[in-house]
C-alpha positions as CSV (number, residue, x, y, z in Angstrom):
1,M,25.2,47.3,15.3
2,D,23.9,44.3,17.2
3,R,20.4,43.1,16.5
4,L,18.4,42.4,19.7
5,V,15.0,40.8,20.3
6,Q,12.8,42.0,23.2
7,C,10.7,39.2,24.6
8,G,8.8,40.5,27.6
9,R,11.3,41.7,30.1
10,H,14.1,39.8,28.4
11,T,16.6,41.1,25.8
12,I,17.9,38.3,23.6
13,G,20.7,38.4,21.0
14,W,19.8,37.6,17.4
15,D,22.4,34.8,17.3
16,Q,20.5,33.0,20.0
17,V,17.2,33.3,18.1
18,E,18.9,32.0,15.0
19,L,20.2,29.0,16.8
20,V,16.9,28.0,18.4
21,A,15.0,28.7,15.2
22,G,17.4,26.5,13.3
23,Y,16.8,23.6,15.7
24,I,13.1,24.0,15.6
25,I,12.9,24.0,11.8
26,M,15.6,21.5,11.0
27,E,14.3,18.9,13.5
28,T,11.0,18.2,11.7
29,A,9.7,15.8,14.3
30,F,10.2,18.3,17.1
31,S,8.6,21.0,14.9
32,K,5.5,18.9,14.3
33,N,5.1,17.6,17.8
34,Y,5.2,21.0,19.4
35,G,3.2,22.9,16.8
36,F,5.9,24.9,15.1
37,S,5.2,23.7,11.6
38,Q,3.0,26.7,10.8
39,T,5.2,29.4,12.4
40,H,6.8,30.3,9.1
41,C,10.0,31.2,10.9
42,W,12.3,29.0,8.7
43,W,14.0,32.3,7.5
44,A,15.5,32.8,11.0
45,A,17.5,29.7,10.5
46,I,19.0,30.5,7.2
47,V,19.3,34.3,7.1
48,S,22.8,35.1,8.4
49,T,23.2,37.7,11.1
50,E,25.4,39.8,8.8
51,R,22.7,39.9,6.1
52,I,20.1,41.0,8.7
53,R,22.4,43.8,9.7
54,Q,23.1,44.9,6.2
55,P,20.0,44.1,4.0
56,R,20.9,45.1,0.4
57,N,17.6,44.3,-1.2
58,W,14.4,45.6,0.4
59,L,12.3,43.2,-1.7
60,F,13.9,40.4,0.4
61,M,12.9,42.2,3.6
62,L,9.3,42.6,2.3
63,Y,9.3,38.9,1.4
64,L,10.4,37.9,4.9
65,A,7.9,40.2,6.6
66,S,5.0,38.8,4.5
67,N,4.9,36.0,7.0
68,F,3.7,38.4,9.7
69,S,0.6,40.6,9.8
70,S,-0.2,44.2,10.4
71,T,-3.5,45.9,11.3
72,D,-3.3,48.1,8.2
73,T,-2.2,46.1,5.1
74,R,-0.4,49.1,3.7
75,D,2.0,48.8,6.7
76,A,3.4,45.6,5.2
77,I,5.4,48.2,3.2
78,Y,5.1,51.5,5.2
79,G,6.0,49.9,8.5
80,L,9.4,48.9,7.1
81,L,10.5,52.1,5.5
82,G,12.8,53.0,8.3
83,L,14.8,49.9,7.7
84,I,15.3,50.2,3.9
85,E,17.0,52.5,1.5
86,L,15.1,53.8,-1.5
87,S,16.5,55.7,-4.5
88,G,13.2,57.5,-5.3
89,G,10.2,58.9,-3.4
90,G,7.6,56.5,-4.8
91,L,7.0,54.8,-1.5
92,E,6.5,57.7,0.9
93,P,3.7,57.0,3.3
94,D,0.4,58.1,1.8
95,Y,-2.6,56.6,3.6
96,S,-5.0,58.2,1.1
97,K,-3.9,55.5,-1.3
98,S,-5.6,52.0,-1.3
99,P,-3.5,49.0,-0.4
100,M,-3.5,48.0,-4.0
101,E,-2.1,51.4,-5.1
102,V,0.7,51.0,-2.5
103,Y,1.6,47.6,-3.7
104,Q,1.7,48.8,-7.3
105,D,3.9,51.6,-6.1
106,S,6.4,49.0,-4.8
107,V,6.6,47.5,-8.3
108,R,7.3,50.9,-9.9
109,E,9.9,51.7,-7.2
110,A,11.7,48.4,-7.6
111,L,11.8,48.6,-11.4
112,I,13.4,52.0,-11.1
113,Q,15.8,51.2,-8.3
114,F,17.1,47.8,-9.2
115,Q,16.7,47.9,-13.0
116,R,15.5,44.3,-12.9
117,T,12.1,42.7,-13.1
118,D,12.7,40.7,-9.9
119,V,9.9,42.4,-8.1
120,L,7.5,40.4,-10.3
121,L,8.9,37.1,-8.9
122,Y,6.9,37.8,-5.7
123,A,3.5,37.7,-7.5
124,T,1.7,34.4,-7.0
125,G,-0.6,34.5,-10.0
126,N,-3.7,35.0,-8.0
127,E,-3.7,38.8,-7.7
128,T,-5.7,41.5,-9.4
129,P,-3.8,42.9,-11.2
130,S,-1.7,39.8,-11.6
131,W,1.6,41.7,-11.6
132,A,1.3,43.3,-8.2
133,P,2.7,41.2,-5.2
134,R,0.5,41.0,-2.1
135,W,3.1,41.8,0.5
136,N,0.6,41.1,3.3
137,R,0.2,37.4,2.5
138,P,2.7,34.7,3.5
139,M,4.9,33.8,0.5
140,L,5.9,30.2,0.6
141,F,7.8,29.8,-2.7
142,R,10.2,27.2,-3.9
143,N,13.8,27.6,-3.1
144,P,15.2,29.6,-6.0
145,F,15.2,33.0,-4.3
146,R,13.8,32.5,-0.8
147,F,17.3,32.7,0.6
148,G,18.1,36.0,-1.1
149,K,21.1,34.6,-2.9
150,S,22.3,36.3,-6.1
151,L,22.0,33.7,-8.9
152,P,23.7,33.8,-12.4
153,W,20.6,33.4,-14.5
154,K,20.3,35.8,-17.4
155,P,17.7,34.6,-19.8
156,A,17.6,38.0,-21.5
157,G,21.3,38.5,-21.3
158,D,22.6,41.8,-19.8
159,S,19.5,43.8,-20.9
160,K,17.6,46.3,-18.8
161,P,13.9,46.3,-18.3
162,I,11.7,48.4,-20.6
163,W,8.4,49.0,-19.0
164,H,5.4,51.2,-18.5
165,I,2.6,51.2,-15.9
166,D,-0.8,52.6,-16.8
167,S,-2.3,53.5,-13.4
168,N,-5.7,54.1,-14.9
169,S,-6.1,50.6,-16.4
170,N,-3.7,48.8,-14.0
171,V,-1.8,47.5,-17.0
172,L,2.0,46.7,-16.9
173,S,3.6,46.8,-20.3
174,L,6.9,44.8,-20.5
175,H,9.2,44.5,-23.5
176,G,10.7,41.0,-24.0
177,F,10.3,38.0,-26.2
178,V,8.4,34.7,-26.3
179,I,10.2,31.4,-26.2
180,G,7.2,29.1,-26.7
181,S,3.8,28.0,-25.5
182,I,3.2,25.2,-23.1
183,Q,2.2,22.0,-24.8
184,L,2.4,19.2,-22.1
185,V,2.0,19.9,-18.4
186,E,1.6,18.1,-15.1
187,Q,1.2,19.4,-11.6
188,Y,3.5,18.5,-8.8
189,N,4.3,19.8,-5.3
190,E,7.5,20.6,-3.5
191,S,6.5,18.3,-0.7
192,Y,7.1,15.4,-3.1
193,F,10.8,15.8,-2.2
194,S,10.4,15.8,1.6
195,N,11.9,12.9,3.5
196,A,8.7,12.5,5.4
197,M,6.9,11.6,2.2
198,I,9.7,9.6,0.6
199,D,10.1,7.4,3.7
200,S,6.5,6.7,4.6
201,N,4.5,3.9,3.0
202,K,1.5,6.1,2.2
203,G,3.8,8.9,0.9
204,K,5.7,6.5,-1.3
205,N,2.5,5.0,-2.7
206,D,1.3,8.5,-3.6
207,L,4.6,9.4,-5.1
208,T,4.7,6.2,-7.2
209,Q,1.3,7.2,-8.8
210,S,2.2,10.9,-9.2
211,W,5.6,10.4,-10.8
212,G,4.3,7.6,-13.0
213,Q,1.7,10.1,-14.4
214,I,4.3,12.9,-14.7
215,L,6.8,10.8,-16.6
216,S,4.1,9.4,-18.8
217,T,2.9,12.9,-19.8
218,L,6.4,14.2,-20.4
219,N,7.1,11.1,-22.5
220,K,4.2,11.8,-24.9
221,G,6.5,14.2,-26.7
222,N,9.2,11.7,-27.1
223,T,9.6,8.9,-29.6
224,K,12.0,7.0,-27.3
225,T,11.3,5.1,-24.1
226,P,13.1,5.1,-21.8
227,F,14.2,8.8,-21.7
228,T,17.6,9.8,-23.0
229,D,20.1,11.1,-20.5
230,T,19.8,14.5,-22.1
231,M,16.0,14.6,-21.4
232,L,16.5,13.3,-17.8
233,A,19.1,16.0,-17.2
234,A,16.7,18.7,-18.5
235,I,13.9,17.4,-16.3
236,A,16.1,17.2,-13.2
237,T,17.6,20.6,-13.7
238,S,14.2,22.2,-14.2
239,L,12.7,20.5,-11.1
240,A,15.7,21.6,-9.0
241,F,15.6,25.1,-10.6
242,G,19.3,24.5,-11.4
243,L,20.2,24.4,-7.7
244,D,21.6,21.8,-5.3
245,E,20.4,21.2,-1.7
246,A,22.4,24.2,-0.5
247,S,20.7,26.4,-3.1
248,N,23.9,26.9,-5.1
249,P,24.0,26.5,-8.9
250,C,24.8,22.9,-9.7
251,D,26.0,20.8,-12.6
252,G,23.1,19.3,-14.5
253,R,24.7,15.8,-14.7
254,L,24.9,15.7,-10.9
255,L,21.3,16.8,-10.6
256,M,20.3,14.1,-13.0
257,R,22.0,11.4,-11.0
258,N,20.4,12.5,-7.8
259,F,17.0,12.7,-9.5
260,V,17.4,9.2,-10.9
261,A,18.4,8.0,-7.4
262,Y,15.3,9.8,-6.0
263,L,13.1,8.0,-8.6
264,K,14.7,4.7,-7.6
265,L,13.3,5.4,-4.1
266,V,9.8,6.2,-5.1
267,L,8.9,4.3,-8.2
268,D,8.0,0.6,-8.5
269,E,10.6,-1.4,-10.4
270,D,8.6,-1.8,-13.7
271,T,7.9,2.0,-13.9
272,Y,11.5,2.8,-13.1
273,N,12.9,0.4,-15.7
274,K,10.4,1.8,-18.3
275,F,11.7,5.3,-18.1
276,I,15.3,5.1,-16.9
277,P,17.9,3.6,-19.3
278,L,20.2,1.0,-17.7
279,E,23.4,3.0,-18.3
280,V,22.0,6.0,-16.5
281,S,20.7,3.9,-13.7
282,E,24.2,2.4,-13.3
283,E,25.8,5.9,-13.4
284,S,23.4,7.0,-10.6
285,A,24.0,4.0,-8.3
286,Q,26.0,6.0,-5.8
287,A,23.9,9.2,-6.0
288,N,21.8,10.4,-3.1
289,G,18.1,10.6,-3.9
290,H,17.3,12.1,-0.5
291,V,19.0,15.4,-1.3
292,F,17.2,16.0,-4.6
293,G,14.7,18.9,-4.6
294,K,15.9,20.0,-1.2
295,P,15.6,22.1,0.9
296,V,11.9,21.3,1.8
297,W,10.2,22.4,4.9
298,D,7.1,21.1,6.7
299,F,4.8,23.6,5.0
300,K,1.8,23.3,2.8
301,Y,3.2,24.5,-0.5
302,P,1.1,25.7,-3.4
303,D,1.2,23.4,-6.4
304,S,3.8,23.8,-9.1
305,S,3.9,22.5,-12.6
306,I,6.4,20.9,-14.9
307,F,5.9,21.4,-18.7
308,T,7.3,21.1,-22.1
309,T,6.9,23.8,-24.8
310,D,6.0,23.5,-28.4
311,G,9.7,23.9,-29.1
312,G,10.7,20.9,-26.9
313,L,12.0,22.9,-24.0
314,V,11.5,21.6,-20.5
315,G,10.6,23.9,-17.6
316,C,9.0,24.2,-14.2
317,C,6.8,27.0,-12.9
318,V,6.1,27.9,-9.3
319,S,2.4,27.8,-10.0
320,T,0.0,25.6,-11.9
321,T,-0.1,26.2,-15.7
322,M,-2.0,24.8,-18.6
323,P,-1.5,24.1,-22.3
324,G,-1.5,27.3,-24.3
325,D,0.1,29.4,-21.6
326,V,3.0,31.5,-23.0
327,V,6.5,31.2,-21.7
328,S,8.1,34.7,-22.1
329,V,11.3,36.5,-21.1
330,A,11.2,40.1,-20.1
331,F,14.2,42.3,-20.7
332,G,16.1,42.6,-17.4
333,S,14.7,39.4,-15.9
334,T,16.3,36.7,-13.8
335,Y,13.7,34.1,-14.7
336,P,11.2,33.6,-17.6
337,F,7.6,34.3,-16.8
338,V,4.5,32.2,-17.7
339,L,1.7,34.4,-19.1
340,R,-1.9,33.3,-19.7
341,P,-3.5,34.9,-22.7
342,D,-6.6,36.9,-21.7
343,G,-8.1,38.7,-24.7
344,E,-5.5,41.1,-26.0
345,K,-3.6,41.1,-22.7
346,Y,-2.0,38.5,-20.4
347,L,-2.3,37.3,-16.8
348,L,1.0,36.7,-15.0
349,K,0.9,33.2,-13.6
350,G,4.4,33.0,-12.1
351,Y,8.1,32.6,-12.9
352,A,9.7,29.5,-14.3
353,F,13.1,27.8,-14.7
354,V,13.3,26.7,-18.3
355,H,16.2,24.4,-19.3
356,G,18.2,25.8,-22.2
357,T,17.2,29.4,-21.7
358,M,18.7,30.5,-18.4
359,H,22.0,31.8,-19.8
360,G,20.5,33.7,-22.7
361,E,20.4,30.8,-25.2
362,Q,17.0,31.9,-26.5
363,C,17.7,35.6,-26.3
364,R,16.2,37.8,-29.0
365,P,17.1,41.4,-29.1
366,E,14.2,42.7,-31.2
367,G,11.5,42.1,-28.5
368,R,7.8,42.7,-28.4
369,V,5.4,44.4,-25.9
370,M,3.5,42.2,-23.5
371,K,0.6,43.9,-21.7
372,I,-0.2,42.3,-18.3
373,H,-3.2,43.1,-16.2
């Protein structure tokens, strides 16, 4: 079935919309000059026509639709029910429910249908309860799953989620395990990797300061300066969430070389030489610093954070974190989650890529219960 767009009296094929949207978004100067930077239509340029015709994951559809508004915020879900297939009846329209009840229903339905915890990836850490995504708010996340690609990460192995939702207390109980607590942390922003920032004098000055601070903080846990190639690979892989500029899983050594080439572009010579060993610099001489951390769009992204744990693991979270936050892995998850202790319960702050955990290296079958509110 062809997808058509009705614009006034004109009927336009989706392929044409895709082509125009692609130019608008990819050509950043045009996008800024003509006011398209805030249209949030980047998805039209990267979602293939075939995937629009046959959406396999309704979470991805809700994610895309979050960039648009509805008069009734419950219709961020109910308005799309005719386009998605559900295995259960947990999302039948019921306008006697509050928007928050409807959004909590989406979590319950997704946990049942997909047998994964991926629905929690869409929570931004600013909700109440913290585990229920707000589907009526634009979700401008980093690149790990915004393209809807299936990725090979299995930090909890081939396990299935074990969960319970207490509707009275709005508490989600998840079984999983803790891999550490955050010890050192610095904020950064995805815009740090944009060419507009790298290639401008002001942007480069800001990046020199920011990366000098980030690298200094990460180096507090090391006895060696400059960094070892192993540490640089862990930092680079975490910052890139294990992906190249096309959002495909990538070799950590290649990511390290591109990251070092990126640092060569943005750091002053003294700072670069302080943290980057000569042999790694020479190895990275032909790498491309402009592709590291891509893709990046002309949006105002929420701040992210890079951290090390008390066990020496390096990771990045899509939101800001702080020392003492707990890095945990729920059974049936694609990414670890960062939880903030709050009394006897936790607040979900966001998901993370943690180097050395994404293929089940830290998996512990015994598990524990984490209550999130």
